[in-house]
C-alpha positions as CSV (number, residue, x, y, z in Angstrom):
1,X,-6.3,-14.8,12.0
2,X,-5.1,-18.1,10.6
3,X,-4.6,-18.1,6.8
4,X,-6.3,-21.1,5.2
5,X,-4.0,-21.0,2.1
6,X,-0.7,-19.8,3.7
7,X,1.5,-22.2,1.6
8,X,-0.1,-21.0,-1.6
9,X,0.3,-17.3,-0.7
10,X,4.0,-17.9,0.0
11,X,4.4,-19.8,-3.3
12,X,3.4,-16.6,-5.2
13,X,5.8,-14.4,-3.3
14,X,8.8,-12.7,-5.0
15,X,11.2,-9.8,-4.4
16,X,9.8,-6.3,-4.9
17,X,10.3,-4.9,-8.3
18,X,10.1,-1.6,-10.2
19,X,8.5,-1.7,-13.7
20,X,7.8,0.9,-16.4
21,X,4.4,0.0,-17.8
22,X,2.5,3.3,-18.2
23,X,3.3,6.0,-20.7
24,X,3.4,9.7,-19.9
25,X,0.0,10.1,-21.5
26,X,-1.5,7.3,-19.3
27,X,0.0,8.8,-16.2
28,X,-1.6,12.1,-17.1
29,X,-5.0,10.3,-17.6
30,X,-4.7,8.8,-14.1
31,X,-3.9,12.2,-12.6
32,X,-6.9,13.7,-14.4
33,X,-9.1,10.8,-13.2
34,X,-8.1,11.6,-9.6
35,X,-9.3,15.2,-10.2
36,X,-12.6,14.0,-11.6
37,X,-13.5,11.3,-9.0
38,X,-15.6,12.1,-6.0
39,X,-13.8,12.2,-2.6
40,X,-14.4,9.0,-0.7
41,X,-12.8,9.8,2.6
42,X,-10.6,12.4,4.2
43,X,-8.9,10.6,7.1
44,X,-7.9,13.6,9.3
45,X,-5.9,11.5,11.7
46,X,-3.7,10.1,8.9
47,X,-4.1,13.5,7.1
48,X,-4.8,11.8,3.8
49,X,-7.5,12.1,1.1
50,X,-8.6,8.9,-0.5
51,X,-10.6,8.4,-3.7
52,X,-11.7,5.0,-5.1
53,X,-11.1,4.3,-8.8
54,X,-14.7,3.8,-9.8
55,X,-15.1,2.0,-13.1
56,X,-16.6,3.7,-16.2
57,X,-15.4,7.3,-15.5
58,X,-12.9,6.6,-18.3
59,X,-13.5,3.3,-19.9
60,X,-10.4,3.6,-22.1
61,X,-8.2,4.0,-19.0
62,X,-10.0,1.2,-17.2
63,X,-9.0,-1.2,-20.0
64,X,-5.5,0.1,-20.3
65,X,-4.9,-0.2,-16.5
66,X,-6.3,-3.7,-16.1
67,X,-4.6,-5.1,-19.2
68,X,-1.2,-3.7,-18.3
69,X,-1.4,-5.1,-14.8
70,X,-2.3,-8.5,-16.2
71,X,0.7,-8.3,-18.5
72,X,3.0,-8.0,-15.4
73,X,1.0,-10.0,-12.8
74,X,-0.6,-12.7,-14.8
75,X,-4.1,-13.8,-13.7
76,X,-5.4,-11.9,-10.6
77,X,-8.5,-10.5,-9.0
78,X,-8.9,-7.1,-7.6
79,X,-9.1,-6.9,-3.8
80,X,-10.2,-3.4,-3.3
81,X,-13.6,-2.4,-2.0
82,X,-16.6,-2.7,-4.3
83,X,-19.0,-0.1,-5.6
84,X,-22.6,0.1,-4.5
85,X,-23.5,-1.9,-7.7
86,X,-20.9,-4.6,-6.9
87,X,-18.2,-3.6,-9.3
88,X,-14.5,-3.8,-8.3
89,X,-12.8,-0.5,-7.6
90,X,-9.6,-0.6,-9.6
91,X,-7.5,1.0,-6.9
92,X,-7.3,3.7,-4.3
93,X,-5.8,7.1,-4.9
94,X,-4.2,8.6,-1.8
95,X,-3.2,12.2,-1.5
96,X,-1.1,12.4,1.6
97,X,-0.2,15.5,3.5
98,X,1.6,13.6,6.3
99,X,3.6,10.3,6.0
100,X,1.8,7.0,6.7
101,X,3.4,4.9,9.4
102,X,4.3,1.3,9.7
103,X,1.6,-1.1,8.4
104,X,0.7,-4.0,6.2
105,X,-2.1,-4.3,3.6
106,X,-2.7,-8.0,4.0
107,X,-6.5,-7.9,3.8
108,X,-9.2,-9.1,6.2
109,X,-10.4,-12.5,4.9
110,X,-8.6,-15.6,6.1
111,X,-9.5,-17.7,3.0
112,X,-8.2,-15.1,0.5
113,X,-5.0,-15.9,-1.4
114,X,-3.4,-12.4,-1.1
115,X,-1.1,-11.6,-4.0
116,X,0.6,-8.3,-5.1
117,X,0.3,-4.7,-4.1
118,X,0.8,-2.2,-7.0
119,X,1.9,1.4,-6.2
120,X,2.0,3.9,-9.0
121,X,3.4,7.4,-8.1
122,X,1.5,10.3,-9.5
123,X,3.8,12.9,-7.9
124,X,7.5,12.8,-8.1
125,X,8.7,13.3,-4.5
126,X,8.5,10.7,-1.7
127,X,9.5,7.1,-0.9
128,X,8.0,3.8,0.1
129,X,10.1,1.9,2.6
130,X,9.6,-1.9,2.3
131,X,10.9,-4.2,5.1
132,X,12.0,-7.8,4.7
133,X,9.7,-8.6,7.6
134,X,6.3,-10.1,6.6
135,X,2.9,-10.4,8.2
136,X,0.2,-12.9,7.4
137,X,-2.5,-11.8,9.8
138,X,-5.2,-9.1,9.1
139,X,-4.2,-5.7,7.7
140,X,-2.4,-4.2,10.7
141,X,-0.9,-0.9,11.8
142,X,2.2,-1.6,14.0
143,X,2.8,0.4,17.2
144,X,4.5,0.0,20.6
145,X,2.2,2.7,22.1
146,X,0.1,1.1,24.9
147,X,-2.8,3.4,24.2
148,X,-2.9,2.7,20.5
149,X,-2.8,-1.1,21.2
150,X,-6.1,-0.8,23.0
151,X,-7.9,0.2,19.7
152,X,-10.7,-2.1,18.7
153,X,-11.0,-2.1,14.9
154,X,-14.3,-2.3,12.9
155,X,-14.4,-5.1,10.3
156,X,-12.5,-3.2,7.6
157,X,-10.2,-1.2,9.9
158,X,-6.6,-2.2,10.6
159,X,-5.7,-4.2,13.7
160,X,-3.1,-2.8,16.0
161,X,-0.1,-4.9,17.0
162,X,3.4,-4.8,18.5
163,X,4.2,-8.4,17.5
164,X,6.4,-7.1,14.7
165,X,9.1,-6.1,17.2
166,X,12.2,-8.2,17.3
167,X,15.8,-8.1,18.6
168,X,18.4,-5.6,17.4
169,X,18.5,-1.9,17.1
170,X,17.2,-0.2,13.9
171,X,19.8,1.6,11.7
172,X,20.0,5.1,13.1
173,X,21.2,6.7,9.8
174,X,18.2,5.2,7.8
175,X,15.9,6.3,10.6
176,X,17.2,9.9,10.5
177,X,17.0,10.1,6.7
178,X,13.7,8.4,6.0
179,X,11.6,7.5,9.1
180,X,11.8,10.2,11.8
181,X,7.9,10.2,11.9
182,X,8.2,6.7,13.5
183,X,9.6,6.1,17.0
184,X,12.9,4.2,16.4
185,X,11.9,1.8,19.2
186,X,9.0,0.8,17.1
187,X,11.4,-0.4,14.4
188,X,13.4,-2.9,16.5
189,X,14.2,-6.0,14.7
190,X,13.1,-4.7,11.3
191,X,15.4,-5.0,8.3
192,X,15.2,-3.0,5.0
193,X,14.3,-4.8,1.8
194,X,13.9,-1.8,-0.4
195,X,13.7,2.0,-0.2
196,X,11.8,3.0,-3.3
197,X,12.3,6.6,-4.3
198,X,9.2,7.6,-6.2
199,X,9.5,8.5,-9.9
200,X,6.6,9.4,-12.2
201,X,6.3,6.7,-14.9
202,X,7.4,3.9,-12.6
203,X,5.3,1.3,-10.7
204,X,6.3,-0.6,-7.5
205,X,5.1,-4.2,-7.3
206,X,5.5,-6.0,-4.0
207,X,3.9,-8.8,-1.9
208,X,1.0,-7.8,0.2
209,X,2.6,-9.5,3.2
210,X,5.5,-7.0,3.3
211,X,5.5,-4.6,6.3
212,X,6.1,-1.1,4.9
213,X,5.8,2.6,5.5
214,X,5.9,5.9,3.7
215,X,9.1,7.9,4.3
216,X,9.2,11.2,6.2
217,X,10.0,13.0,3.0
218,X,7.0,14.9,1.7
219,X,6.9,18.3,-0.1
220,X,3.5,19.6,1.0
221,X,1.7,16.5,-0.2
222,X,2.2,13.4,-2.5
223,X,-0.2,11.6,-4.7
224,X,-0.2,7.9,-5.5
225,X,-2.4,5.0,-6.7
226,X,-2.4,1.7,-4.9
227,X,-4.2,-1.5,-6.1
228,X,-4.5,-4.6,-4.0
229,X,-4.8,-8.0,-5.7
230,X,-5.5,-11.6,-4.8
231,X,-5.6,-15.0,-6.6
């Protein structure tokens, strides 16, 4: 995929940052919203339950969330799937029982000006590993497995690619501590930008072009909320 507005996308990019924008009460409201929402998908291969943040379940929280994101992001549009009535989902709750592997959430439409990805931990144990390496094609899962590379995605499924691979061995200590669920050979040429240790009350903001992964460290399961934005 060739991005039509690649220069503009790059002009909005900035280093990942951690912000404190939600109160303890607001985090509890999000945790309760997750409980109340209907399950959207249970991806058994990834071992993750996902629920879309459907508007109007808690109108007060809808407004709080959108307004606080606008405070830190400026003007943006949601880039999560839409409801059957055409309303934007405000994000995707993901309850993970196994760590997600190497991927990028760069979207599927070449004319979109992708912007920031917002990750809010709703459980306190786990990490997001963000790499310096970036990707401007479609949303992609990265693998060096020849069988995985044969996968033909549907329109809203991730591509598969090994084009992320570069020269240089990946740091063995970091691999052993955080990424043993990924073949170290699938990390060749990647460099760490940030290892974010999840803390309730914090929010990670990063460019949607960053290749990233969950860490191996999960205690039974972890719960987070991710919102994808565009300009």
